[in-house]
N, C-alpha and C positions, 0 to 999 in steps of 0.2 A: 487890369493891365498885366496879363500873364507874361508878356515879353519883357516888360520893365522889371518884373519880379525876378525872372530868370537872369537878367543882366545884373541886377543888384546882388543876387545870390552868388553869381560867378565872381563878381568883383570882391565881395566879402571873402570868399574862399581864397582868392589870390592874395589879398592883403593879409589875411589871417595866417596863411602859409609863410608869406614873406617875413612877418614879424614873430613867428614861432609861437602862436597862441593856440595851436591845435596840438593835441586834442583838448577840447574844453573840459574843465573839471568842475562838476556841480556838487562835489562833496562839500560839506560844511565844516564840521569840527575837525575832520581829518586834515584839512588844508592848513590848520594852525600848527601842525607838527610836521616839520620837514621830513623826518624819518618816515612817517606814514605816507605823506603826500608824494614822496619820491623826489623832492627838491634837493639839489646839491647844497651842502653847507660849506661856507668859506672857512670856518674854523673847525678843526678836527681835534679830538682828544677830550680831556676832562678838566683842563685848567686854562686860564687866560690871564695875562698880566695887562692891566690898563693903567694909564697915568692921568693925573690931574690935568684939567684944561682940555681934554678931548671933547670934541663936539658930539653931535648925535650919531649914535651907532645903530644901524638897522638891526632888526632881530636876527637876520641871517648872518650878521658879522660878529656875533658873540656866541659863546658856548651854549649849547641847548640846555635849558634848565627846566623844561616841561616834563612833568610826570616822572621825576626822579629826585633823589636827595641831592642837595647842593649846599655850598657855603659861599659866603662873600666875606672877604677880609680886606680891611682898609687901614692904611696908616694915616692918622689924622693929627693935626695940631690944633688943640682947642685954645682959643684966646681967653684972657682973664675974664671977659664978660660972659663967657659960656658958649656952649655949642649950639648952633642953630643953622640948619640948612640940609641940602641933599648931599649924600655921600655918593650914591649911584642910583640911577633910575633906568629902567628898561621897559619898554612897552609903548603903547600908543593909545589911541582913542578907545579901543575896545578891550583894554586890559593891560596888565603888566605888574611890575613890582617896583618898590623903592625902599632903600635903606637910607634913613635920614635922621636928623636930630631936631627935636622941638622941645622948648622949655628945658634945654640942657640934657635931655634924655634921648638915648638911641631908640628908634622906632623902626618897625618894618611893616609895610603895607603890601597886600596882594589884592589886585583888582581882577575879579573873575568875570570877564566879558561884560562889565558894567552891571551885572546882575547882583553882585554882592562884593563888598570890600572887607577883607580881613586884616586887622591891625593888631600888632602886639607891641608893647613898650617895656623898656627897662624900668625897674623899680627905683633906681638911683640915677642921679645926674652924673655925667662924666666930668672929671675934674680938669682944670686947666693944664696944658702941657701936651707932650707927644704921647699918643696912645695907639693901640691897635684895637679897632672895633670890628667885631665879627658877628655874623648871623649864620645860623645853621638851620636848615630845614631837613627834617627826616620825613620823607615821603611815606605815606601809609601804604601805597601800592595798590594793586588790584584793579587798575584801569585808569581811564581818563579823569584827571583832576579829582582824585579821591581824598585829598586833604593831606594834612601832615602836622607835625609839631615843630614850632620855631623856638630857638633859643638865641638870646643876644648875649654877647660877651664884651667886656672891656679888659684888655690885657689878660686874657685867659680866665677871668673871673665871671 
């Protein structure tokens, strides 16, 4: 049915143009980095302030943390029963990161495309009271997801 095929191809082209899906992008890993893919970023610069109670933020609405050194700092209040829960999580089904507490200790996890998850944990529990919890990642550099070194801090220790 060549006539029907031409009709459907024309209709697809009209709709694709109408909804701005052209040109099609068949790149894989490049699409995960807005800088490489050419997507606009809603957030510019190298820092961002977030507040407790915020809902889900899409990847394009937070500072780019891929393939670069970065840190996350949070002001937390630990109850007498101990710290337990997520401080911040960013990502989705195919990867992401999370700074959280479990068993009273700060932990950081990085999920690399569901292929491998890297986790690091503080050696000591965080005490009750108000504290600053910080994680720092020093990117090894040299290309796409080449690794790095993570350090966790409580009040600069």
